[in-house]
N, C-alpha and C positions, 0 to 999 in steps of 0.2 A: 454341645452348641452346632448346629449344622449353619455355615456361613452361605448365601446366598446373593447374587448379582443377578440385577434384570439391566439389558437391553435395550431398550424397545424407542421408537421413532418418535411415538403418539404420547403424549404429554398424558393425554386422560388415560390411559391405556397404566403408564408409569404410577400417577396417583391412585390410580383405582386400587391397583397392587397392591400401593407403599401402604394406603391406610387401610389396607385390610385386616381383619383381627388375627391371623396366623403370626404373626409375629411374637415371639417370645421379649416379656420384658428384661431390663439391663439385670444381668446377674440371674437367670431365669434359665435349664434347658427348653429346646427347641429350637424353631430357626428364627436368624436375626438377617435383614436384610443390611447388605453391607454398603450396597454402591450400586448405582446407576448411571445409566449413557443412553446418550440420544441414539448412536449411532455404534455402527461395528467398530471403528477405528479410534477413538475415544475408549471404547469399554475393552480392547485388548489391554492400551497400555493400563488403566485401571484394577484387570482382574492381576494384570504381574504385580500391581499392590497389594492388592486387598487378597489377595491368595482363597477366594472362595471353595467351596465345595460340591457348590450344585450355581448352574448358569441358566438363566433362563433369557432365550434371548426367542426375538421376532423375525421372521422370513424377510420381509421387505423392510430396508432401511438405507437410508443415506451414505455414501463412500464405503462400507464394508457392510454387506448385507448379512441375513444372519447363518447363510449356510459358509460364505468365506470365513465368517468370526468362528462357529461352530468348527469348520476344519483346520482353523490354526490354533487353537484351545487344545485338540484333540492328537493333533500334528505334537506340540510344545509344550501342553500340560494335560498329560490324556489324562489323571488320576482326578479331572474336574469333571465331576456328570453336567451335559447339558440335556436341557430342554424346550421345543422346538415351541415357541405362540406366533401360530399362524392365522387368518382372517382368509386362508384360501383352502379349500378343500381338495387337494390336487394327492393326489396316487404317488404323481412323480415327486415332489419335495417331499413328501413320508419316505418314501423310499430310498433317496438318497440321501433324509437325514439319516436312518437306520445306517447305511454304508460307510458314512462317518461316523460312526458311533453314538450318534445321539441314544439318548435312555428313555425319554418319552416324548411326547408331539401330541400338541392341542390346539382345538379351532377356538378362533374368538369367536363369538363373546366367550370369556369366563368367569364364574362364580368361584369365591373365597373356599367354596368350598370342594370344586374341581382342584383348585391350583394346591389347597394343602393334601387332598388323596394323590396327583402326581406326586408334589416334593416324598411323600409318605414312600411312594412305590418304589422311586429314584433312592432315596436314603435308603431303604430295606433291600437292595439291589446293592447299593455301596457297602453297605454294613456284612455282608455275603460275602462280597469281594474280594476286603481286606478280612475276612477270617480266612478265607482258599488259601489267602497269601501267607497265612501264619504257618499252617499246616506242612508246609513240606520243609517248615524250623524247626519239627519236634518229632518228626518221624520220616523213616525212605532214606535208603544209602544213597540215590543220587543226590539227595541235597547237602552232604556234606565230601561228594566228589566235586559236585560244582561248585562249592566255595575252594574247598582245595586248590584246585583247579584256576580260579579267578584269583584268588590268592597269591598264586604260585607264579602266573604271566603279570602281576603287577609287578614283584616284589622282584623276582629272579631273573637275571637275563637268558634272553631266548635267542638260543643262535642261530642268523639268517637261514643257515640248511635246514632247521627243523620249527620255524613258522608253521609248514602247512603242516606238520605232522600234528603238532601241538593245535592249529585251528581244525584239523579234523576230529581231535577229541574231543574236544567243545563239542561242535557239532553235537555228536554223537551223545552229547548229554545236553541238546535243544538249546545251545549254546552256540548264535551266531555271529561271528565279526564279518561283516561286510564292507564295513564302512571305509571311505580312503583317511579318513584320521582320527585319532584317538587319544582320548587322555584322563587323568585319575584325580579323583577327589580323596580328601582325607577329612572324616565328617568325626569330630568329637562333644560330648554336652557334660552337663553336670546335672544330675549327680553319677558316677558314673557306677553304682549301687543298683539302676535301674537301666543297666546298659542290653539286658533281653529286650527288655520293653523299648529300647528307641530302637536296634536293630530290626526285630517286627513291624516296628511301624517304617523304616526306611526302604525294608524291604517288599512292603507293599507298596508301596510310590515307584518300587525299580518293574516290579511285576506290571504297575499297567501302563510304561510307558513301551508296553509293546516291542522289547528286544532291543530297543535301543540303548538303557543302560541293565548293569548288571552292579551286584553287590556283595560283597561278602565280609564276614566277622575281621576286624583290625584289634589289635593287644587296647586299645584306647577307645576306641569307637566303630565304624563302620568305614571300608573301602567300597570306593565307586569305581565302575569302568564307564565312561560316555563314548560312543559315536556319533559320527557328524561328517556329511560329506565333503566339510571342506571346515578349513581352522575358525570360520567365522559362526560354521550352523555346532559346530561340538559346541564353541565356547557359547553359542545360545543356548544350545541344550544344557551344559554344565549346569551355566550359572540360574536359569529359571528350575531345573533340580534342587541347585544350591536352594535356593528362597522358598519353595515349597516346602522341603525339609526343614526347614530352619523355624519356617511358620508352624508345620503339623508338629515338632518336637518340644514347642514352646508352649503349644497349646494345652499338653501332656505336663506341663512344668517342668521340663527339662531343659529349660533354660541355665544357662546360656549355651548359645551352640558355636561352635568354630568350623567353616566348613575350609578346608582347601584344598585350591586348586591349582593342578600342574600346567603345565605348558603342554600344549598340544604336541603329538606325533603321529609318525606318519605308518609307523610299522606295528606289527603285535610284538616284536621283540623289545622293542625302543620305548613299550612301557613302565618299566622302572624306572627310567630317566624321568619320568612325569609323576612317576609315586615319592620318587625320588626330593622332587621339587613340593612336590605337595608336602611331603613330609618336613620335609625343610621350616619353609612356614611356619608348620605347628610348633616345629621347638620355637623358632626364633618368637612367636608371640607368645607361648606360656613361658619360656623365660626372661619375658620383661617381667608381669605383673598380672596377679590372677585377673582370668577376664570376667568381666563387668557386664558386658552385651552382648549379645550374638553379630559376628563377624563372619562374611563370607567374604574372601579375596583371595588373590591370583600373586608371584610376583610384582605382579607391572603395577597393581593398587598399593602396593605397599612404601610407608614414606621413604624415604633413604638410608636414614638410620637402623631401621628396622630392617632394609635388604643389607647392606653392609653385612650384616652378623650371621649370613646365611651363606658368606665365602666357606669353602672348601677345598683345599688343599690336595685333594684325591680326584680330581673332577678335570675332563678335559678343556682345552684351551679355553675356546666360550665361556662352559662353564665357570672356570676360573676368572673371569673378566665379568662378567657378570656384572657382580657387584662392586665392581674392584673402582677405588677413586683415584685422580689422576697422580702420577709420579707411580703408581705401584707397579707397573709393567715391566721396566726392566727384570724386577727380582719375581715376577710371574712367570716372565719367557725365559727366567733363566733354568727355572725348577720343571717347567714345562719340558725343557729341551731336554734337560738328567733324566726324565723320567722315562723317556722316550728312548734314550741309546742305550743300543746293544750291543755286545762283540757278534750277534749273528747278525748283526746288518753295517752295512756298509758305509761312512759317514756321509758320502755325499748322496747316499738314497734317502740319509735323516734330512741335508739341508735342502733339498727338494721335498721332501714331505713338509717340513717345517716354514719353506716359504709359501706353498700353497696352502698350507694352513694357518698361516697368518693375514695373509691375502684373504681367504674365503671369510675368515675373523671378522677382519677388518670390516670387511662388507655387508658381513651379518650385524652386525650392531649398528654402524652407520644406516642400515634401511630399517631398522626393527625402531629407528627412534627419528625417523619422518624425512633423511635426506637423502640430496641424489648426490649418490658417489662422484659427480662430475664436479659437484661444489666443492667439493674439497680437493685443493688443489694438491697436497703431499700425495694422498692419495694417487691420484693423475699418473702425477710423477715418477710414481713408482712402479706404477705400473705399466708405463710408457720401456722404462727401463726395462722391466723384466721380459719385455719382450724380443729383448734381446740373449738366447738360448746360454750366452755365457754367461750375462748377469747374474749373481749372486747377491741375495738380501743379506746386508751384513747384520749383526745381534744388535749393533748402535741403529743404524736404518729401522731395522724391524721394534724396536722401544720405543723409538719416537713416533713412530706411525702409529701402535697402539695406545701410546700416553695423546696424541692429537686426538685421536678415535675418542680414549673415555673425555678431555675435554670437552670436544663436542658435543657425547653424551650428555655430560655432566649441564651446561649450556642449556640445550635444547630438554630434558627431562629433569630437571630439578624440580622438586616436587610438583611432580609430575599430576599428581593427585589433584595438586591446589589450581592448576594450569588449566587443567582438563575442565575444571569445574568453574574456571574465570569463564572459560569458552563458554561452557553451557551456558552461562549465568548471564551474559553479554548478547550472546542468540537469543535467547529469551524474549532478554528485555529490549530488544530489538522486533521479536518477529510473535510476543504474547497474544496481538491481537489479532492474526490469522486464524480464523475457523477452523483452517485443511491441517492446521501447527499438529503433528504427533509426535510420539516419541522418539518415532525412527529416523524422524528430520533433523534429530537435535543429537542424538546417538550418531547416526553417522556424519554429520558437521564435526564432533568431537575423536571419529574414528575409533569408535566401538561399537560390539554385539547390541540390541537393545537391551538383553535381560542383564548382561554386563554392566552398561550405564547404569538402566535403573537402579542395581543396588548398589555401585559406586556413590551417585547421587544421592541417593536414601543415608545411604551411612552415614558418608561426608554430611549433608545437609542439614539431617534429624529427622525429615520430611521427605515423603513419598515426592517425586516428580508432577504427579497430580495437583497433588495438593500445592506447589509449590507455582505452578501454574492459574492455580485458581486465586491464589492471594494475589498475583501478579494485576491480574484482572478486576480481582475484586475490590483490588486500591487503586485500579484507576478509574474503577464506576465510581466509586465513593467520591472520587475527584470531580469528576464528572455533574453528579448529583450535587454537587456543594455548591460548584463553581459556574454549573450553568442552567437551563429551561429544557433542554432533550428529555426529552420522553424516554421511558426507559425502554422501550422498543428499539429505538433510536439507541440509544448506550449500549444494549445486549452488544447489539452490532457493534460498535466504535471496539468493543472490548475481546470481541472474538466468538460469540455466540448466534447460530443462527436462526437457534429458537427460542423467543422473549419470554417463554415459561418456566423452558428449564432453568434459565438467567437470573428469572426472580427469585425460585426455588434454590437455586446455589445460591444467591444472594442473604437469603429468609434465615439458609441452613446454617452461613455463617458470618452471620450476624446477629440476627436475633430479629432481625425486622423485614420488612419487607422497602424495595425502595422508595416509596413514597411514603414509607412514615420515615427510614434516614433521613428524606428531603426536607420534610418537614420538622426533624427534630435538630437539621445541623441548622435551618434555617430560625427557628425559634432560640436556640445560642446566637446567634448573630443579632436579631432582635426582637431580644427579650420585651416583653409588654410593662409598664410604668404601674 
């Protein structure tokens, strides 16, 4: 089944394509229209949810035009094939479209037969590209060298002095590490007996990322290396890839899928730390109970009880404290201090190192939970005392500071997933009728990248962001239809739709009735004939 998404601001065009005979019936192979949107911004958030194989988009649309949408999709989800649909016979549009990786360019008006032929061409190219992506997994020495080297940089600490040499080795095999931020993902699925099939699927997705994502075989699935220009960028790409991977594996009957996202790092040699974070998450989730449904998560997305299980006594101070509870600081600090004491290092040097490490760890933990360190009185007091070169932070003072930080974190991040959802839902309740409201607005409000927020929201709520927003708008529309005599077009604007035809289509899709039919039914129930 090839999944298709349509973006066009002309209701007549959408209706014509939607009612075309080219769509397969339920359960049958062929093309299925999984969603549609009247502009590019709405389309982008829905595409993240629906994970289509092919996007058909008009060029001229409000808010975000088709070229911008195509550019965003090919950058964030390059495995999605794009067809441009335009009423403008302009060579410049076609040239720009092809430079963005668009696979076909069609001029309006278009018949069902022409659209079917375009879909056939694009789907055939898609199959050819996926087949080519499989070939290196079965032959060629470079494939094994690439996988081995990627596996090595993800799992074995590379000294900073050898990072350049390792990067050159990767480059010689066609693997370029140019980004400022990197992270690792651990991807596993059931059943493991179909390991090779799942790895082929992920290899094809990574190939389509055009050098942003690289994968290699792991013991229980696949490991991925993701690159980005900054932490938000790499998080966006990691979650987008994870969502697409989950969707593709599930379509092949390989679910449930578990994808664990490591923390971002800033050097090639730090990748094993990110990989270790991801692997710890997998062990925690698998230790609890068999995976019942697919999940994509990072340490930030886990429940507190899950996160505490990832504690390890062999990690640096920040990592030891990352999932600790209030009261744990004294014992953790003692163990950490003991682990760095060496007969080759003078005690004074150890004390100086500890002081700096403790204060940097405290500051990092506070900033990560959104605190302004100036608001934490003890932190400021100790910073002032340490401005004296003769000042030494005692073990008791350090433990008190770290326990206060742990208490602050617990107060501000306990049930963080639920708190994030509560903030998102409150924001949506207040702004759902804004026709310009986008996923981006809500994700920025709660401090997440769009892909991560979309993933967390869907997993926690049991419905996509778009579905939730539509429910809010449809429920409000029902209230207006029941309690007022407002016209359907006015209600559409009141609940957030500039296009009354699109509102009517969505209302019928969600209720099985047109707005006027719904109003008649409600009025009939209130005033039954005797």
